[in-house]
Structure formats: C-alpha cells, structure tokens
N, C-alpha and C positions, 0 to 999 in steps of 0.2 A: 413276124419274131420280135420288133417292138413294140407289136399293141400290144402283142398277146401278155407279154413281162409288166405294159403300162393295164392291162386288164385286172394280172393278179395281180399286184403293188394295190392300186386301186378300191380292190374286195376284202385283200388282208388287210389292208387300215381299216376299212367300214365293220369289217369283224371284226377286228382288234376296242375297236371305238362303243361297240356296241352296249360291253358290259361299264361301259364308262355312266355314272352322272348320278343322279339321289335313288337310291331305294327307296322302294315303300313300302310302308307297314304292311301286314297281314294280322287281322283278327282271327285266330286260329275259329275262334267259338265261331262268327259266320260262316265257315261253310257248311252247318248244319240247317236243317229243314225236315220237320218229320215228312215232309213229300220226298227228298233225300235219299232219311236213313230207313225208309220203307223201302226203298226200288234197292239198296245198298243191302238191306234182311232181305230180300225177296234173291238177288245176283246171287248173294253166299249162302242160302239154305239151299238153290237149285244145285250146288257145283259138292253140296255131299254126298254124300253116299246112300244109295235107301237105308244101310242097317242105325246111319249116324242122325239119321232125320228124326229121330225120334225124341220127342222135348217130355219128357219126364218128371223134372222143378216143377213145383205148386209156384206161379210165379202172382198167386191171387193173396199168398200171407199179410194180413195188416199187422201194421209196428208201427207200431209206436214214434212221432215222429222225431225222438231223442234217439231213441234204437234205429230210425232209418239214416239222420244223421251219425247218426257213430258207424252204421257201417258203408256207408257212401267214400265217406273219409278213410275209410281202413282201406274200403278198394283202392281207392282213390293215393293212397299213401304205398299202396303193394303194384300197383301201375309204373306208380313212376319209380319204384323201385326198379323193376325189371322189362320198360322202354323197350328199351333197345332188342331184347329178346322176345316180347312181344310184337314188333315189325315185324319179327322173320319167321315165326309162330301161328301155323295157321289154325285157326278153329278146327276140332275134330267132330265136335255136334253138334245139334240142332241148338242145346242148352245154351254150350259155349257162344255159337252167335251172337243170342237175344240176349247173355249177361252183355256179351261187349257194345251191341246195339245200344243196350238201356245208359248205358256212361254216359257214350254218345248223347242222346237223349239227354239225358240230365244237364249236358252243359249250355244247352240253348239258349241265350239268358232271355227271363222276358217272356218267358211262354211254362207256365207251370208244368210237371213233368208226368201228369193225368192228362192232359188239353195234346202233350204230344203224344202219348199213347195211343191216344184215342184216337187219333188223326191219321194215325201209323196206321193203326189197325180199319180206316174206313179204305184208305188206298193201299194197303196188303188184300184190303178185299174184292176189288177191281184190278188189279193187275193179274189179264189172263195169262204172262209167265208162265204162272204158277196154277198147278192140277186143283181142281176143286178139293180134294184132301186139304193139300197143303197149307192153301189159301185160312178155310175153314181152322187149320190147326197155329196158325201164326195167327190171322185176328182173333181167335179164341186167347191164346197166351197174350197177346197186347191189351184188346180190353181187360185182362186178368190182373196186369201190370197196372195202366189204368187207373183200377179201383183200388187196388191197393195202393198207391199216389199219394189219393185222394184223405 
C-alpha cells in the first residue's frame, strides 16, 4: 500500500507541475492555409443537409477596392460583436459556410485572397470525399470568389 501512495503522490505532483512554466505565444493567423481551409470547407459542406447545400449567392460580383475593404471591415465588426454566438451557431446553408471560409481566407497573411481562393478551388476539385457535383459547385464558386478578389 505504501508504494501505491508514493506512486500516486508522484503522479499528482507531475500532473500539477505540467501547467507550470512559460506560456507559448500563438498566432491565430498561422492556423490557416488554402489547403486547410479547403478541407474545412469540404468537411462542413458534406455535413449540410441536401436542401441546405444549394449555393445561390453570386460570388463573382466585382467591387472596387474601397467597397470591398468597407465590406470586409463591416463583416469583421459584425463578427466580433457576435463572436460568442458564432462559436456555438452552425452554418445553415452552403452560402453561410462559404461566407465563413471567405472571412478566414482573408486572414492569411502575405497571400492575396484571390490566390487563396484559387488554391482552394484546386484542392476542392481534387477532393474525392465530395461527390462530383459538389466538387464542381464549390470549385466554381471559389473561382468566382478568386476573380472577384482580383
């Protein structure tokens, strides 16, 4: 029994000491890459019901740079106000999923969003986890987003 008590104390000490020490800095922007966002898009799109998979929003609308910047700023402000609710809320349609992925794609530093969307379209086109029509739909929408971002 004495060995058991000692072993338990050693384990308890090791467990409590594991949290001690310096914390590491984490840059949230490095979490995303075009490939990881394409995987997230495919995963989230597959989880939608067949009726919710319809993507009807025109994503090829070209905007001038000032209007696009104002829209991104408005989206960022709206997102920050409802951040807690957004974590628990699930996207209900394919358009919602694409909107959320587009916001994340714009946070990748050093890579123009047009290039991010183009790389995502290529990755989605190769993703065998999606059926052919879903691959074509998502790839086409991402290409529209890339053209609009240019």
